[in-house]
N, C-alpha and C positions, 0 to 999 in steps of 0.2 A: 503493499498500500502504500503513496506517493504521501510521504507526511510534515508540514514544515513548517517554521513560523518566518512569516515576509516582517519586518522591520530598518527603520533608519535611524540614522545619528540624530533627526530630528523633525519637529512635525514640519507637514506643509512640502516633505521631502518625492511624496508622490504613493503614497503608501496605498491606499485607496482605490487610485486609480489601476497599477501596475495588479492591484489584488485582483480585480472585475478582468483585465485584462488576462491574466493570465486563468482565472478559471471558465472565462467562456474559452480562453484556448485548449483545456483540459479537453472542456465537453466535444468540440471540433473534432480533437483526436480520438473519441468514443472514452473517453472517460467519463466516471460518477460523480463529479467530486463535491464537497458538502465543506461548509465554509467555517469558520473560529472568528472572534473580537476579543482581544488582550484588553480588558476594562471596563467601564463598564460605559463606551458608548451606544446612543440608538441607531442612529442614522447610518454609521457605514452599512450594517448587520443588512439595514434597508436596501444597498445596492449591491452587497452578496447575495438577495433573493434576487431580486432582480434579475440575472443575471443568470441563477440556478433555479429559480422555481423552484425554493423549498428552502427552507427554513434554516437563514444563521444563528446562533447564537455565542453567547457572551461569555467565557472564563476571565474571571475575575477575582486575584488572591488575597483580594485584603476584601469581600463578598464572602470568600467560600473558603473554608480548610485547604489545604493541598489533596487530601484524598478524595475528597468531596471533587475537587477542580480535575480531577484524573476519572472519575467516575461519571462527571460528566461527558468528561471529552470523550472516551469511551463507548457512551453508549448514542450518543447522535454522530457518531463518526461508523457504527456498527450498518457494514450491510454497502461500502462507499468504498470507494479504492482508489481517492485522493483525500488530503485532510486536509486544507492551508489556513492557516492563523494569523490572523492581520497583527501583528502590535499597535500600542497606543504610543503616541510622544518620541521622546527619544527613546533608543534602544533598551539603556539602562532607569529611563527617569521614573522613577516608581514614589511611593507615597513621603510627604515630606524630606524631600533629598534624599535619597533614597532607593537601595535599588527593590526595596517591597514591594509587589503587585508589579511590577515591569513586564516588557514582553522579554525581559530575559530572566526575569524571574520565572515567566509560567514556557517559555523552553527547558530549562533546566528542570522544572515541575517532569516536563512530560516527553521530557529527555530527545527533542525537537531538536535537529539541523538549523541551522536562522540563514538566510538569503538576506544581507544584506543591501538595500534600495540607496543609493546616492548620488547626485547630480553635479554633476562631472564641472557648471557653471566656473572659471576664472579659477581652476589650480588646475594642476598634474601631479608634482611628485609632492607635493603638500598633502594635497588628496590622497598619497600614499600612507603616507605617513597619519595622520588623522585616520585612516582604518586600521591601520595596527595599534593606536590609541586606542578604537576597542574591542581589538582582538585580543589585547593585553591586560586589558582594563582586568579581566574575571577569569578564574581559572574552573572550569571548563567555558569559555564566550558561546561556543558548540555555534562560532561563525563557519560556514559552509563553499560563503558564495555571493558572489555578485551581482548587482543589477542595476546597469545604468539606466536612469531615468531622462529623458526632454536632451538624448543623446541626439548629434550629429552622425550617419555612420563615419562621416570621416574620424572625428574626435576619438569612436567607438578605438576606429583600427590602430590609433596612435595611442589610446590610452589602457589598452587590453593588456598589452602586453608587459607592459609600465608598471603595472598597477597585478597582475603576477606573476611578474619577477620579484619587485618589492611586499609586496602581503604573503605572502603563497597560495592565497587565496582565486581560484577559476573567477573568472566574467563570464557569468551564464547567455547572456544577453543584454539588450537594451530596448526603451523602446526612444524610439523617436521624438522629434517634438512636432505633435499634432493640434493645431491651434480650433481645428472643427469641432475635436471631443474633447473640450473643456469643459466641468462640470463648474455651477457657479456656485456661489457660496453667498448666508448672510448671518446674522449674529448666533448664531447656535454650527455651523462648521457649516457645510457642504447643503442644499438644499433637499430634501426629501426624495427619493427618487422616482415617485410619482409625479412632480413637479416638476425634473428636469425636461427640455423640448427634445423628442428625441433622441431617447435616454438607451432604444435598443442600436439604434443608428452607428450613436457615440462607441456603445461597448464593442459590435463589432471590427469597429474599425479599431479600433487599438488589439482587440482577438488576433486581425488580421497583423496587424502590424508587430506583436511582440511573436508571434506564431512562425514569424519571415527571418526571423533574427535571434530566436532564444536555440540553445545547445540538447534539445532533450538527452540527446545520450549523455550528458555530464550530469543535466539536470534529474534522471530518472535512476543515475549511481549514487550520486549523493542524498536522496532523498527515499528511497525506495527501502521501507523496512516493515517489520510484522506488524499486525493489524494490532491498536490495541486491546486488551482483555481487563474488565472490571466488570465484578456483578452490578447486576444493576440496582441502585438506590429505592430503601424503601418509598423516600418520598417523588418517588419518578415510576412507580407499579403501578401500572394500571384498575384503577378501581371502576363497579359501576355506579353511577351517575345518579344523586341523590335529593340535587336540591338543582333548581337553575341560576346561574349568575349571571346578569347583565353588566356587558364592557362596552364602553365607548371607545369607538374605532371609527375614524375617519381623516380627514387633513388637521382638523387641530387636536385630534386626542392620536396620535398615530404614536409614543412614548411607553411598547411594553418587552417585556423582557419574554420571549418563546418557552424558558425553563419557569418564569412565576407562572403564565396561565398553561403549560405543563405539568408543576405543582397544584395548582389549583383542581384539573384536573383526577389528577393522583388521589386529592382529598375528600373525590365525588364531585366534583359540582359541573354540571354542563352549562357550557358558557354559551350565551345568546349573545349575540356582538346587535350593538345601535349606534346611532348616529345623534350625537345632541345635537348637528348641526340640519340632519334633513329628516328626523322620523317627528313625527307630533304626539308619538306618543312612547312611551316604560316597554320594553318587551312585557308578556303575559307571564303570567303567574309565578315569576320571580319573588327569590330569597335575597337578595343582594345584589349591589350597584357596585362596578368597578369603574374611578374614572382615572384613569392614568395621565400624563403626563404627553405635550405638545407644542401647538402652536395655536393659543385660544388668542392670544394677542394680534393672529395676525387676520381673525375674523371673529374682531367681537361685533362688526354689526353683524353678521348673518346670524350671530347664534344670539341678541336681541332678541333679532327675527323671529324667531321661533321659540315666540312665549311661549307656545301651548308644550314644549317641553320642558324649561324654562320652571315651569308653574306645575308641572305635572313630576318633576321631578323631588320638587320644592318641599311637596305635600306628602311624598312618601316617605321622604328622610325624618318630616316633622310628628313624619305617624311610625317614626323607628325602624324602615327599612335599613338591613346593614348597610353601610357605605362604606369604600374607601376614594378618597381620591389624590393624588400626588401631581406637587410642582403645577402643571397647567389645568391639573383637575381640579386642585384645591380653589384654584385661584376662579377659576369658573363658578364656585360657590358661593365667593362672596358677595358685596353688595353691586358692586362694579366694575368697570374694565376698563384701563386706556390703549388703543389700538398702537401703531407705528405714531401715526400721526398727533399724537396725544389728545384724540377726544374720547369718553370714557361713555361707555353702553353698558348697561344696565345689565346685572347677570342673575344666577339663581335665587341669591338672599340668604342663601340658606344661614352667610357666616357674616361678620361684623365690616373687614376689610376692604376696603379701596384701591384696585389691582392698576399700579403707575410704574411705565416707564423711567428706568434708571440710568441707561444708557452704557452702562459696563456690568461685566458681572460680576453676584452680589453673591456674597459667601458661598464661593466656588470649592468642592471639591470634597475630597472623602472624610466621614467624620462617625463619629459614632455615638447613635441617639438612647438617652436612656429615659423613659416614662418614670413620671412622678407620682404616678398610682395606677393602679387596674383597668381596665379597659376593654374590650372585642379584641382587639390585637394586641397587645401588651399586659404585664405586668407589672407591679409596681418595680423598679428599679434594673430591673433589665436594659442590657443594652445591644441596639443593632447597628452592624454595618450600614450606612448610606453614602448615599451621592446626590451633590447638589449643582446644579448648572441650568440657571438661568438671566439674563437682563434685565427680569419686570422684579417689583416687590407690592409688598402691598401693608397697608395702615393699621393691621392688625394681624400681626402673627401666629400669636397663641402662645400658649406655655404649659401646655400636659407636660412637655416634652426640655429636659435637657443636651442639645448638639453642643459635641466636643470636637473640637481637630486634635492631630497627633500633637501641633504643638502650644495644648493646653489653653489656646481661645473657646471660650464657648458663648453659646446662648440659647434660650429659651424659645421653644418653637413647637407648634403645633397646636391640634383638637382633636380631645380624645373621648368621647365615653362608653357605654358599653354596647352601642349598635354603632358606633362611629371614629372614621380615622381620616384628617386630611393634614398634610403640610406639604411645604416646600420641596423637605427632604424625597430623592428616592430610595423606594424597598425594593430589596434582593428578596424575593419570598424561597426561593429552591433552595431547599434540606435545610429550613426553618419551621418552626410552628407557626406564621402565620395562614398557612392554608386550612389547616387545619382547625383553627380555632375563626377564621373566615367562614369555613362551612357548616360552621355548628351553628354560629350565630343567624346565618341564611336558614336552616332548617328550623330552630328556634323559633323565628322568625315567624316565618308562614305556620306552623305547628299551632302557632298563636292567633293568628291572623291567616284564618285561610283563605278570604277574598282581598288581596293588596289591590 
């Protein structure tokens, strides 16, 4: 089975572009690849899914213990003949200026070779020195080969012998400059895959280019490993559905971890998807609702205009419908939300806060979330790893939890009670007690109120 991590010296080196190109090229050669993303990113896996037409999964060593990460990798790689793990940020960049939870730590945990993506603009021998620095920084580095991004054929011809001679790493190929295949960005990174005009044509162009330049024989020799084997974790063991839970899914609410949804199903949930943008009513016979993150701020006017859904949701939550709302879902439950132009629109009105644009990342990064009291999802004193990534804030963040970073910074946040959780932090559910507790609350609600 072909298995490797794709990493880079820094963000912006083209990892996602090359990942999509390689996945599409593997498919063109008859492989059935799967994809993974190191870290908490939601957007890059959307691009993997657009290429593969199957789910991509997150592997995060801050959210999960090493054994859990290995089990997730083995489970989701099963049945495939190629697995590509896209790294995050720079190769060694991890939690609080350490290598913890970095792309290197993931490669080390899974025992995978790493292909390093480098952009050779403005350097030649110096580039070799930088690569050697990465190669010698940790032992083992797991670096097995190089891929040159945004590189002309002539520059590749000049650099490949130099880099191989000076670093001892083979240059496996290059991706030329393709301005017609650029993917646009915005405040949270790349635009989502569904929003990119002509995405499939762009990926096809990338796949053709990398297929023509890649040394497939050397790639296969360096990355062919025994398929991973690990027992199926309990939190992913299939279970018969016992309750229907509605999950928001549309252009405004699209940030969900596939593993979270699978963990909910394994806990007994039948997931029913709905759109706060387009549907005028909640799904019938549900015992709970999950509002994930996304881009409600870009769709604030449309969310305002769908008053029937906003009112139905508010009434259901006030009746006690078990509800979880993360980041964008949390903003949607507030009194109002500013769009990118600063115009405020009324939202669901469940919570007191008014969402507003800050213009920069707010409380960005990993943290530990500690509960101040018992609630539907948490027990007092429990701490759970979370991640925040948003450019909007609210006038009422809540105080049901304390979020604490590794450097000691902390702040109150979130709302919670026996049937409710809402806050900016994104939760990673797989391997935790959250799915079972949410499903239990949903079943209990239906038993108390048979016709919600």
